[in-house]
C-alpha positions in Angstrom: 12.7 -12.6 -24.4 11.4 -15.4 -22.3 14.9 -16.1 -21.1 15.6 -12.7 -19.6 16.6 -12.9 -16.0 16.4 -10.3 -13.2 17.5 -10.1 -9.6 15.2 -7.9 -7.4 16.5 -6.8 -4.1 13.6 -6.1 -1.7 11.3 -8.1 -3.9 9.2 -9.4 -1.0 8.4 -5.9 0.2 5.4 -3.6 -0.4 6.5 -2.4 -3.8 8.6 -5.5 -4.6 5.7 -7.9 -4.8 4.0 -5.8 -7.5 7.2 -5.5 -9.5 7.6 -9.3 -9.3 4.1 -9.7 -10.6 4.6 -7.3 -13.4 7.9 -8.9 -14.6 6.5 -12.4 -14.2 3.7 -11.5 -16.7 6.4 -10.3 -19.1 8.2 -13.7 -18.8 11.2 -12.6 -16.9 13.0 -15.3 -14.9 13.1 -13.7 -11.4 15.4 -14.1 -8.5 14.0 -12.4 -5.3 16.9 -11.4 -3.1 15.7 -11.1 0.5 17.1 -11.2 4.0 14.6 -14.0 4.9 13.9 -15.9 1.7 11.4 -18.2 3.5 9.2 -15.1 3.9 9.3 -14.6 0.1 7.9 -18.0 -0.8 4.4 -16.4 -1.2 5.6 -14.8 -4.5 6.2 -18.1 -6.3 2.6 -18.6 -7.4 2.8 -15.3 -9.2 4.7 -17.1 -12.0 4.9 -20.5 -13.5 6.9 -23.3 -12.0 10.6 -22.3 -11.5 10.1 -18.8 -12.8 10.4 -17.1 -9.4 13.1 -18.1 -6.9 13.7 -16.5 -3.5 17.4 -16.4 -2.5 19.1 -15.2 0.7 20.8 -11.8 0.5 22.7 -9.5 2.8 23.3 -6.1 1.2 26.1 -5.4 3.7 28.2 -8.3 2.2 29.9 -8.2 -1.1 30.0 -11.9 -1.7 26.3 -12.3 -0.9 25.3 -9.5 -3.3 27.5 -10.8 -6.1 26.1 -14.3 -5.7 22.5 -13.1 -6.0 23.3 -11.1 -9.2 25.5 -13.6 -11.0 24.0 -14.4 -14.4 21.3 -11.8 -14.3 20.6 -9.6 -17.3 19.0 -6.9 -15.1 19.0 -5.8 -11.4 16.3 -3.9 -9.5 17.1 -2.4 -6.1 14.0 -1.6 -4.0 15.6 -1.8 -0.6 14.8 1.1 1.7 14.2 2.0 5.3 12.0 4.7 6.9 14.1 5.1 10.1 17.8 4.6 10.9 18.7 2.4 13.8 21.9 0.5 14.6 23.5 -1.3 11.7 20.4 -0.6 9.6 21.3 3.0 9.2 20.4 5.3 6.2 24.0 5.4 5.2 24.4 1.6 5.3 21.2 0.8 3.4 20.6 3.7 1.1 24.2 4.5 0.2 26.6 1.7 0.9 24.1 -1.1 0.1 23.0 0.6 -3.1 26.6 1.1 -4.2 27.4 -2.5 -3.4 24.5 -3.7 -5.6 25.5 -1.3 -8.4 29.1 -2.4 -8.3 28.1 -6.1 -8.4 25.7 -5.5 -11.2 28.5 -3.8 -13.3 31.0 -6.6 -12.5 28.4 -9.3 -13.4 27.8 -7.7 -16.8 24.2 -6.8 -16.2 22.8 -4.6 -18.9 20.3 -2.7 -16.8 20.0 -1.5 -13.2 17.0 0.3 -11.7 17.5 2.1 -8.4 14.5 3.1 -6.3 15.1 6.5 -4.7 12.4 9.0 -3.5 11.0 12.4 -4.4 12.8 14.9 -2.3 16.2 13.2 -2.6 18.6 16.1 -2.0 22.1 16.4 -0.8 21.3 19.7 0.9 18.1 18.5 2.7 17.8 18.9 6.5 16.5 15.3 6.6 19.0 12.5 6.9 16.6 10.3 4.8 16.5 12.6 1.9 20.3 13.2 2.0 21.0 9.5 2.1 18.7 8.9 -0.9 20.6 11.5 -2.8 23.9 9.9 -1.7 22.6 6.6 -3.0 21.8 8.0 -6.4 25.3 9.4 -6.7 27.0 6.2 -5.6 24.9 4.1 -7.9 25.6 6.3 -11.0 29.3 6.3 -10.2 29.4 2.5 -10.1 26.8 1.9 -12.9 26.5 5.1 -15.1 23.5 3.6 -17.1 21.4 3.1 -14.0 17.8 4.3 -14.1 16.7 6.2 -11.0 13.1 6.1 -9.9 11.8 8.8 -7.5 8.2 8.2 -6.5 6.1 10.4 -4.2 4.4 8.6 -1.3 3.1 5.2 -2.5 -0.3 3.9 -1.6 -1.9 0.5 -2.0 -3.4 -2.4 0.0 -0.2 -3.0 2.0 0.9 0.6 2.4 2.2 2.1 5.7 0.6 5.5 5.2 -3.1 5.2 4.8 -3.3 2.0 6.7 -1.4 3.5 9.7 -3.6 6.5 10.0 -6.8 4.6 9.4 -5.7 2.2 12.2 -5.1 5.2 14.4 -8.5 6.7 13.6 -10.2 3.5 14.6 -9.1 4.0 18.2 -8.1 7.6 18.6 -10.5 10.6 18.9 -8.1 12.9 17.1 -5.3 12.8 14.5 -2.3 15.1 14.5 -1.5 17.4 11.6 2.2 18.0 11.8 3.2 21.5 10.7 -0.5 22.3 10.4 -1.0 19.6 7.7 0.2 21.9 4.9 2.9 19.6 3.4 1.8 18.7 -0.1 2.0 15.1 -1.6 1.3 13.5 -4.9 0.3 10.0 -3.9 1.1 7.3 -6.5 -0.4 3.9 -6.8 2.0 1.0 -6.1 0.7 -0.9 -9.2 1.6 2.1 -11.4 5.1 2.3 -9.9 5.6 -1.4 -10.6 4.3 -1.0 -14.2 6.7 1.9 -14.7 9.7 -0.2 -13.5 8.7 -3.1 -15.8 8.3 -0.7 -18.7 11.7 0.8 -18.1 13.3 -2.6 -18.3 11.6 -3.1 -21.7 12.8 0.3 -23.0 16.6 0.7 -23.4 16.3 4.4 -23.9 15.3 4.8 -20.2 18.9 3.8 -19.1 20.8 6.6 -17.4 17.7 8.7 -16.8 15.9 9.8 -13.7 12.1 9.5 -13.5 9.8 11.3 -11.0 6.6 9.5 -10.4 3.5 11.3 -8.9 -0.2 10.5 -9.0 -2.8 12.6 -10.8 -3.7 14.6 -7.6 -1.7 16.9 -5.4 -3.1 17.2 -1.9 -1.8 18.5 1.4 -1.6 16.3 4.4 -4.9 17.6 5.9 -6.8 16.8 2.7 -5.3 13.3 2.6 -6.5 12.7 6.2 -9.9 14.0 5.3 -10.0 11.7 2.3 -9.0 8.8 4.4 -11.7 9.6 7.0 -14.4 9.7 4.3 -13.3 6.2 3.1 -13.5 4.7 6.6 -16.7 6.6 7.4 -15.4 8.1 10.7 -15.3 11.6 12.1 -12.2 12.6 13.9 -10.8 15.9 15.1 -7.7 17.0 13.1 -5.4 18.8 15.4 -2.6 21.1 14.0 0.8 20.3 15.8 3.7 22.8 15.3 6.9 21.3 14.0 8.7 22.0 17.2 6.1 20.1 19.3 6.1 17.2 16.9 9.9 17.1 17.0 9.8 17.0 20.8 7.4 14.2 20.9 9.3 12.3 18.2 12.4 12.5 20.4 10.7 10.0 22.7 8.9 8.0 20.1 12.1 7.5 18.2 13.5 5.5 21.1 10.9 2.7 20.5 12.0 -0.5 18.7 9.7 0.4 15.8 9.2 4.2 16.1 5.9 5.5 14.8 7.5 8.9 14.3 11.1 10.2 14.3 12.6 13.6 14.4 14.0 13.0 10.9 10.5 12.3 9.6 9.3 15.6 11.1 12.2 17.4 9.3 11.1 15.6 6.1 7.6 17.0 6.4 9.0 20.5 6.1 9.3 20.0 2.4 6.6 19.2 -0.2 6.7 15.8 -1.8 5.6 16.5 -5.4 7.2 16.1 -8.9 9.3 19.1 -10.0 8.5 18.8 -13.7 12.1 18.8 -14.9 12.4 15.0 -15.1 10.3 12.6 -17.2 7.5 10.8 -15.5 4.6 8.4 -16.3 3.6 10.2 -19.5 7.0 9.4 -21.1 6.4 5.7 -20.3 2.9 5.7 -21.7 1.3 5.1 -18.3 -1.7 7.0 -17.0 -1.5 7.1 -13.2 -4.4 5.8 -11.2 -6.6 8.1 -9.0 -6.8 7.4 -5.3 -10.6 7.2 -5.5 -10.3 4.0 -7.6 -8.1 2.2 -5.1 -8.6 3.5 -1.5 -12.1 2.0 -1.1 -10.8 -1.4 -2.0 -8.7 -1.7 1.2 -9.7 1.0 3.6 -13.3 -0.3 4.0 -12.0 -2.8 6.6 -11.5 0.1 9.0 -15.2 1.0 9.0 -17.3 0.2 12.1 -18.5 -3.4 11.9 -16.4 -4.2 8.9 -14.9 -7.3 10.7 -18.5 -8.7 10.7 
């Protein structure tokens, strides 16, 4: 088992670094496929000498993807984007890129493929993001029928872009917006649990061809999540309900920024709850008990408290 090899696309990202750590502990030989491999060098100390190797990858190029996968027993695709812009469109990344990776994995003779999708992936969704995630699932399964699909709810952890973003806003703004009244429900899941689930899937052949929905132990609406975050950073802020139409109007302008803090598509996404449906297997079938937010949030949100920098 010590000679098993895996290629992880997006291995230097938020979820990727935890997956690399989990697989290194299980003695996988890991190839981290990244657009900028120099920025993935920080992962190498997570394993022993020569165990983790960052390599350059362009998921829009067949030859580049094939070269990254060649000789790998397993492939994990974690690549995803939150907004569509230029060549980095939802279709190019979530569908075409995923299909290219799945096809290369099949052609290379890889025995396993794990594709990161998202809760809410739906061909009929009003949100481009959710439709593209569903399209990616279909494309991957067509190219690699035994692929395992992973659909997590919103993922939290020290490097997340959810709680960190709003905690940063709360440090300087007197009020925080509640889009749609803050009624959208989420089931936040700890990044370490998602990584452990992926590693476990690679160890269990029976998970091939299945779809897993991963949600944490608590279901809370957006307002409750903001209140929880404010308690952790010990700040009081006004929570202002914003109708969907008003949020969409504002997002029309914010979406023009190079890195938009909010897009119209993200507003559309908030019209649907982000919780597990119960029809697909989850953490329980993998023998994993999901971690509560109360055990993790204080470890990284305390830095947003007054005087924390001192």
